[in-house]
C-alpha positions in Angstrom: 46.3 -10.0 17.7 45.6 -13.1 19.8 42.6 -10.4 21.9 41.6 -9.7 18.7 40.7 -13.5 18.3 39.5 -13.9 21.5 37.3 -11.2 21.4 36.2 -12.2 17.6 35.7 -16.0 18.6 33.2 -15.2 22.0 31.3 -12.6 19.9 30.6 -15.4 17.3 30.2 -17.4 20.7 27.5 -14.9 22.4 25.5 -15.0 18.9 25.7 -19.1 18.5 24.4 -19.3 22.2 21.3 -16.8 21.3 20.5 -18.6 18.4 19.9 -21.9 20.3 17.4 -20.4 22.9 15.6 -17.6 20.5 15.5 -16.2 16.8 19.0 -15.0 15.2 19.9 -12.2 15.1 19.0 -10.3 11.2 18.8 -6.8 11.4 15.4 -5.3 11.2 15.3 -2.9 7.8 14.0 0.9 9.1 11.9 1.2 6.0 10.2 -1.7 6.1 9.5 -1.6 10.0 7.8 2.1 9.5 5.9 1.0 5.5 4.2 -1.6 8.1 3.4 0.7 11.1 1.9 2.8 8.3 0.3 0.0 6.4 -0.6 -2.3 8.9 -0.6 -1.0 12.6 -0.7 2.8 12.7 1.3 3.8 15.8 0.3 7.2 18.2 1.0 8.6 20.8 -1.0 6.2 23.1 0.5 2.7 21.8 3.3 0.7 24.2 5.1 -1.1 21.9 6.9 -4.8 23.2 9.9 -5.8 20.9 10.4 -9.4 21.7 14.3 -9.9 20.8 14.5 -6.5 19.9 17.9 -6.5 18.6 19.8 -3.3 17.8 16.5 -1.2 18.4 15.2 -0.4 14.7 12.1 -1.0 15.6 12.0 0.8 18.7 13.5 3.6 17.6 10.7 4.0 14.8 8.1 3.7 17.4 9.2 5.8 19.4 9.3 8.7 16.2 5.8 7.5 16.2 4.8 8.8 19.1 4.5 5.4 21.1 6.5 4.1 24.0 8.8 1.0 24.0 9.5 -2.2 25.6 12.6 -4.0 24.7 13.5 -8.0 25.5 17.1 -9.3 24.4 18.6 -12.3 25.3 21.8 -10.7 23.6 23.8 -8.4 26.0 26.3 -7.3 23.3 22.5 -5.9 21.4 21.1 -4.9 24.4 24.1 -2.0 24.7 23.8 -1.3 21.4 20.1 -0.8 21.3 20.3 1.2 24.5 22.8 3.7 22.6 21.3 4.1 19.8 18.1 5.2 21.8 19.3 7.1 24.2 16.5 6.5 26.8 13.6 6.4 24.6 12.7 3.1 25.2 13.7 0.6 28.3 15.7 -2.3 26.7 15.9 -5.3 29.0 18.5 -8.8 29.1 15.8 -11.5 29.2 14.4 -14.5 27.5 11.0 -13.2 25.5 9.4 -16.7 26.5 9.4 -15.7 30.4 8.7 -12.2 30.0 4.8 -10.9 31.4 3.7 -7.8 29.0 3.0 -4.8 30.7 -0.2 -4.2 31.5 -0.3 -1.0 29.1 0.9 -3.3 25.9 -0.6 -2.3 22.7 1.0 -3.8 20.6 3.9 -7.2 20.3 6.3 -7.1 17.8 8.5 -10.1 16.8 10.9 -11.6 14.5 9.0 -14.6 13.6 10.8 -18.3 12.7 8.9 -21.5 12.1 10.0 -23.8 14.9 8.6 -20.7 17.7 5.3 -20.5 15.7 3.1 -22.5 17.7 4.5 -20.8 21.3 4.1 -17.8 20.5 0.5 -18.8 19.5 0.3 -20.0 23.0 2.0 -17.2 24.7 -0.1 -14.3 23.2 -3.1 -16.0 23.9 -2.0 -16.5 27.4 -0.9 -13.2 28.3 -3.9 -11.6 26.5 -5.8 -13.8 28.6 -4.4 -12.8 31.9 -4.8 -8.9 30.9 -7.8 -9.8 30.3 -7.9 -7.1 27.1 -7.0 -7.7 23.4 -3.6 -7.7 22.2 -2.2 -6.8 18.9 1.1 -8.9 17.3 3.1 -7.7 13.9 5.2 -10.7 13.0 7.5 -10.5 10.5 9.2 -13.4 9.2 7.3 -16.6 9.7 3.7 -16.7 10.3 1.6 -18.7 12.7 0.0 -21.4 11.3 -3.7 -21.1 13.1 -4.8 -18.0 13.3 -5.4 -15.7 9.9 -3.9 -12.5 10.1 -5.8 -9.0 10.0 -3.4 -7.2 7.7 -0.2 -8.6 5.8 2.7 -6.7 4.2 5.0 -8.7 2.3 7.0 -10.2 5.5 4.9 -8.1 8.3 1.4 -9.8 9.1 -0.8 -8.6 11.8 -2.6 -10.4 14.6 -5.2 -9.5 17.3 -5.6 -11.6 20.1 -8.7 -11.7 22.6 -9.2 -12.6 25.9 -11.0 -16.3 26.2 -13.6 -17.0 28.8 -12.6 -19.5 31.3 -15.2 -22.4 31.4 
């Protein structure tokens, strides 16, 4: 009984720690992700999807079924373990902080569960990465919308944005 309480307490503490540094874990609804990929950004085998805060791997699982390659960043080690089990090597999942990751050169779409407290930071991050890569990068958010950029398309709680590299002065 004590072991069960300790394990339960450790899991609660781990999820609490993650919320302090990122978004809370909210499981993605696979049907909604599928519809967003169908209606907002049609994935194909040439796409590389980066899921920032990849949780249990649902988004990357759906992307892989559309033929896209996937890369997930997750702060919670328990969710990294779960998503690696679910994906069986169909996507790479890395334990880490999404704000410290440099997007791979071949990224085409970034997916993120957005919370309003982080939207300005997310805009800056995406623009910085588009500038660094020197190419257009698409962003699909679930949840909060970006404060200063108008989405290209919207479907319920999903919004699609594009970030183009800015010319340096």
